[in-house]
N, C-alpha and C positions, 0 to 999 in steps of 0.2 A: 623549633619553633617557636610560638611566643611567652614571653617575657610577659602578662600581661593581659586584664584583659576587663573593662570599664567595667558591662555587665556584671562581673559573680559579685561578689562577698567582700569584705575587708580578712581580718585575722579570725580565721576561726575557733586555733584557741590558744591564752594568754604568751605561753614559754614555745611556737613553736615559729617557721616562717615566714614571716611577710609574704614572701616572694609568690603571683597562686601563680601559672603552677611553681612549683619548687624544681630544683634536680633532681637528678636521678644519676649519680647516687646522690646525695646533701653536700653541698662543694663551695663554692665561693664565698669572699668576701660577707656576704650578710648569711653568709652559715657559721660561718669562722669567729663574728662575732655574735649571735643571737649565743651561743655554744658556748663563748667567755662566759658574759654576763651568766649566765644563769652555771656555770662554774663558780663565780662571785659569789654570788645567791649560799652555793650550797657549802660555800666553803664561808660566810659569814655568820648561815645557821649551824654552822660545826663549830664555829671557834664557839657564840653564845651559847654551846653547853656544858662546856669545859670547865673545869676547875678554877680557881683566878690562880693556881699556883702555875698551871697553861700560861704564858702571857706573851707568847711568841705573835706577830703580829703582822709579822712576814712570813716567808715558807724556807727558811732554814733550819728550824729542825730536824729531826727522822722523821719524826709525827706526820708531820704540817705535810712536810712531800711525799711520804701513803698518801693518805687524805687527800692529797692535789689527786691523784694519782689517776682514782679510786669516785673522788669527784667529775677529771672530768669524761671516765669515761659512764657515769653515772648521765650526765650531761645528754653526753652524744644518744645516747638511748630511748633518752624519756623525748629528745627530739623525734630521730625517728621514729619511736613509739605513735604519739603527737603527726608527724604526717603519716602512717599509716591509715591512723581513724579517721584526716579528714578523707583521705580515699572513698569511704566512703558518703560521703557528700559527691555530687555528684556535680555540685562549682568546683569544689579542690580537686578534685579525682584528677594526680596528674597524667599528660597524656601516655606513658608509655604502660600508665595501666588502665587507660581510657574502657580498651576492650574487652579487659576482662574483668572489669565491676561490671560493664556498663554493655557493653555491646553484644556478649553471649548473654546477658537478660534477654534481648530480640531480635539476633539471626542466633537459634542457639546449636541446628544444625550447620553452620558458616564452615566452619574445618570440616567437615565429617563430609561435606555436601553438596551445598549450595557457593561457598565461595562469602569474599567477605568485599560489603561495598568500598568503591576507593571515590573516597571526601580528601581532596589535601588545606590543607593546616589544623593544627589542632582545636583552634578559637572551633571550626564552620565544622569539625566532626564531633566536640562536643552539642553542637548547639542542634545540629542534626538526627544525634543516642537522643538527649533531653525529647526532641519533637517529636522523633516516634513512639519511645515511652508512650506520650501524651498521646494519641492516635488511638494505640493499642491498648489504655484503657476503656476507646470513648467502644471499644466493637469494631465489627467486621460489618461497616453499611461503606452502598455505593459512595456518600461525601469523603470518608476514610481513606478510601482507595483514592481518590481525586486530588484529597488533599498530597496522600504520601510518595503520589508520581510529580508533584510540584515540589516536592523538598528541596532536592540537589537543579529547579534551575529554572527562567524567566515562563520554563512554557506552561504551554493552557490546555491540563488536558480535562479530556469527555469519557466518561466510559458510558459505555452501549447493555445493556441486560437483552441478551439476540431475543430471546421469546415477550417480555413488558417492552423490546418502542414493536413490534410488532400487535396494533392496535386492534386487527382487526379478527388476531388469531386465528386467522383461515391454516385450515390444518393441512389443506395442501398449496399453502405460500413455502418464502424462499426458509423464511426462521417456523417455525414448531415448535410444539413440547420435544421435543429430540434436543433442541439446542436451551432447553432453559434454566442448564450450569456453563452458558459458554457467556464470555462477554468481552467486548475488543474494547481497551481503551486506546484513544489514536491520542496524540501529541501532535498541537498546532505552537506553532512558533511564531517569530518577524512579530510587525505591526503594518497592515494586521494582525489578527493568527493567520494561522495554515500558510502562508507565503515563502518560510526561510524554514532550512536547514536548523534546528537546535545546537548551539553548541556542544562541539564532541561528541555529537549525535550515539558513537558507540557503546563509547564507557557509558552515557545517562542508561542509554539502552539495558546494558548488561549490570547500572545499580536500580534500572525502575525495578526489572525483572527479578533481585531479590527485597524493595521495598514489600512490592507487592505479593511474592509468594508471605512476606510475613506478616503480610493488610489483608487479607485475602478469605474470604468462609473456602476452608478446608476442602468442599469441596465443587468449586471450580475455579471453572478454567476460562485463564484474561491467555485474549491477544493484542501485541501489543504492535502498534503502529506508527511512522510520522506522517499525519493522513498533510496534505496540502488541498486550498482552494484553489478557485477560479475567482476571484476579484478583478474585477473591472474597475473600479474605482469612477473615474472622471473620464478613464477613455473615450467616452465617448455620449450622448444621450438620446432617446426615444425614447418613442410613445408607443402603449403594442395597438389594435385595432383589430380585431373582429368584421370576418365577412361573412359571412349566412348563406346559405342556398339549403335548398328541399330537393335534397341527390334523387329520393327516390319518387317527387312529383318528375325528374330531370327523365328517371327510369325509364316513363312508358311512353317517352317520344323516341324512343333509341330502340335496336335491337337488341335485347335483351338475351337471347338465344347463342352467344357463340361459348366457343371449348371452354368447356369444363379447364379444360388439362390439357397437354400433352403427353400420349407415351409413342412410344416403340422398341426396339428391338436390335439395331442396329448402333444403341452408344456408347461413346468410346472416351476415354479416360487418358491425353495426353501425357505424353511427359515428366510436363512438371504437376502434374496430378491434382492443378484446382482448377483446368479445365475441362470442361466435359463438350464432347462435338456431336454430332448426327448432320452429316449431309441430306439426310429421305427426309428432316423436318424443318419447320421454319421459327425460329423461335419470338419472334415478334410482340407475339402475345402474353409472354412470361414475365412478371413483374419483378423487382427488386427487393429480395423479403419470402418470397417462393421458394418452396421444401422440392426440391427433387429428392423419390425414390429412384433407388437399387436395387431391384430383384435379392439375385444373387448373386457368384463372386467375389471375391477381397474387402469390393468397395462397397459392402450391402450394409446401405442403411439409408436414412436419412441424411441430408446435407445443404443450408441455405445460398442463395441464389445472389446473388452481390454481386456481380458486373452481367451480362446480353452485348454482346458485341458479336459484331464480324467477320472482325482479324484478326490474329492471336499476340499480334504486337503493333496491327496500324498500317500511319503511312509512309514509305518507304519509297522517297528518289531515286532509288538504283536499280533498273530497264530489269530484273529476272526472268532464266525461262519456265516457260512452262509449258501441259496440256492439259484439255480437255477431254470427259470424255460424255457420252459415246463420241462426238461428233469428229472430233480425233487431232482439233486443231493445238497448231503451238507457238512457238517466240517468245519473245521477250515483253513486257508490263510493267508499271509501277504502275504502284496504289499512290494515289493522290484524292485528300479527302472521303473515302473510305470506296472509290471506286476503285477498279481498274483498267488500265488506260492501258492498249498499242494502238501506237498510231499507223501500224503498219497491217490490222491484221480489218475480217470483219466477225460483226458478233454478229449479223444476224440469218448465219444457219445455223446455231446452235438451237437444241428444241432441249423441248421444255425439262426440267429433271436435271439439267448439264448439271458438272460438275469443272471446276479448274482443278489444277491441282498443280500449287509452288514446287521446283523442286529444292530449291536454296535459298536461301537468306531468311530472313528472321520472322516473316510470314509462312513460310515452309510447311505446307498443308494442302489439304484437300478443301472448295466452297460451296455449296451452291448457286448459280447463277440465279440472281434474277430478277433483271427488270434493264431493256438498253437502253441504255442516252445520248442524246442525239435529235434530233428536229423527228426522224424517223423510228421513233426510242417507243419500248411500249414493255411492257409483260415478252419472256424469255418467251420461243413456244408460238405466239401470238405476233408480237410483231416481228414486222423480218429487215430495216436495216434501209442503208447499212449503218452502221455502231461500233465507233471504234473504240468506245468506250463500256464497260455493264456496270452492278455493283451487283454487286454477293447479297445474299437474305444471311439473315445474323441466326446464324443456327449453331452461335460458341457461348457458354454459359460457362460460365468463372462461382466457383462455389468456397463460400468463404475459410472453410478449415483442408489438408491435403488430402484425397485417399488413401489409400493402404497400397495401391499399385498400378501404374499400366496397360489397361485392358480395352478389350472389343469385345462387340457383339454382344452386348451387355442389356438386358432393357428395365426400361426406368418409366416410369412414370411425375411427372410436374408439372405441376397448378397455373391456371393459365390466368387471364389478368381481363375480367369481360365485365362489362355491366350486367346486372339479375345474377353476380357470383354471388354480396353479400344473403344471407338470410332472409325470404321475405317478410314485406309487413307489411301487416292490411289499418288502413287507416279509414278510419268512419263519421260521418257528422263533420265532414268537411266542404266547401262548395272549387274544386279547384276549375272550375268550368276557365276560368279569366287565364288557364293557363295552356287554350286549346285554342287553335282557330277552330269556326267553325267555317 
């Protein structure tokens, strides 16, 4: 404990112990000196009131010894009473009684329900409780909540009232009137703010929860977070530029009648639950962010597409066994730059809609063949080769979250990306003749 506080006042009462805070129970040389001085003062007053026939100036006679004992007890009672009286002044309250005198006023439910804040050092503890009392007197305002969160840390507090922060008050927005009593309290530590963890973050979080429980409006809910911000500082310098064009004019010179969606009833959810396959369809027109809708079964619902793939794994330099259907070719092949290569095979005999199945390796599965490679290559079923390499069609979709279980024969719809898919836009009063060749 501290033996003094430079910011507190001096002696409150003339006969009290000068040490602040004073020890509990009263002890030490200073206490003994103050007590003896008070005993001497009491004895001097006593002797001044005695008749002249009582002339002893020393504690020799019986009556003086009796009153000496009484004076010592009176001095002890008087000093103790004055120290107790000093406890009512928060600048002089002894640390042993600081919680009972002041802490219970600020955290009345601490013992029974919430707990007690953890603060090291009696001076810091006294300062914290006094500041909390001043904040409570100012009312439950956003500024008070932020200042309370900053009492025990150097981190900056940022309070967001969710519904008020939603400036457009959109009833369909993320924060609506349903969030009117909810707030977020973000703590940003470091320099610049938001680049470090606060010191002892778990103790700080527990303390701030207790502080906000005392300071916040009773009907409100506060979500506490340690917030980190992306700060690039001087890592690089860049300039922003815009390159704009009228895409809706560009649409006039291209085929805008492509497929709006891809549908099928042979969809298969693979074992890793994030890959969806249909070798009877090509997904080259599906864009990232498209929505895959499965009609029925355990995976029914909507799934966001995050990748369009040709192979489950990708390139594989090890020759793996395969078979094709319906032609019935077989052999071993590698996967190089997304193509299937078998130097001992002529894929020129395969038919349109031919599938190739790897029976082993990381790409084990079935793929639809799309294009023959080489000088005599071309679309499967049209070109006749010879060709030792073939390129499969993109028949795999990866979705953002796992489906429920592996499943075959699923009916589905997935959006396609095509020019003209956007809502038609009518433009009048503009000369677009320079956009065309006559």
